[in-house]
C-alpha positions, 0 to 999 in steps of 0.5 A, a space after each residue: 421826596 419833595 419839599 412840599 411833602 416835607 412841609 405837609 408832614 412837618 407843618 409848622 416846626 418848633 423854633 429854637 429861639 422861641 422859648 420862655 424860662 420861668 420860676 419863682 423863688 423858694 420861700 427861703 429866698 427873698 430875691 430882689 429881682 422881679 422874675 416876671 420877665 426872667 425869660 428876657 435874661 435867659 439867653 439859652 437853655 434846653 429841654 430836659 433829656 430822657 433815656 430809657 435803660 435796657 435789660 438784656 435777657 438771654 433765651 435759647 442763645 438769643 439776646 432779648 432787649 426789654 425796657 429798663 429804668 428811666 434815666 435822666 441828667 439831673 442838671 439843667 443849664 441856663 445862660 443868663 445875661 447879666 444886668 449892670 447891678 448883678 442883682 439876679 446873680 446876687 439873688 441866685 447866690 442868696 438861694 445857694 446860701 439858703 441851701 448851704 452857707 459854708 461861711 456861716 456854717 448853716 445848711 437848710 433844715 427844711 429842703 422844701 424851703 429851698 426847692 423851686 419848680 422851673 419851667 421851660 416853654 416852647 412858644 409858637 410864632 404868635 408867642 403862645 405856649 405849645 409845650 411845657 417842661 416842668 423841672 421839679 425840686 430845683 436849686 442852683 447847683 452851680 452859679 457860673 463865672 462872669 468872663 471879663 475881657 477888653 475884647 468884649 466891649 460891645 457884648 453883654 456880660 453873661 453867666 451860666 447857672 446849672 440847676 439840679 432837679 429831682 424829676 421832670 414832666 411834660 405839662 
């Protein structure tokens, strides 16, 4: 197999560093961070996975495999750069408090007020969207730690957020 044949079959390939993350705050959150360019703060993420389960049937001593239910991980992880004022992280904490605020003993009465639709888009080399994955009914499940260290003098601080979601689709 020659390289030219591989290039002919593949054409232009998707690049792992060409993506955009976007979402809007749900109605219960009055975030102060503009989400217009939130993809700039998103350092790393992934597209969701999908697995098709299987059902094993036995017929005349032979095992037949047929498709079963769709299974997917209901968590989406995004690593964000942290701004000096920590505002975006504070906004995510506010979102989490809108879902369940243990210190004030409050829980969201209307789930639709705390859910958001999140997107991760694959971009081509011209910055145009080539694929969009939409995660539905999302909320921040885990707002990760900020690691501090004297050996990180020239490194931007980061934190991880794991969003829970109900389902996803390809737009």
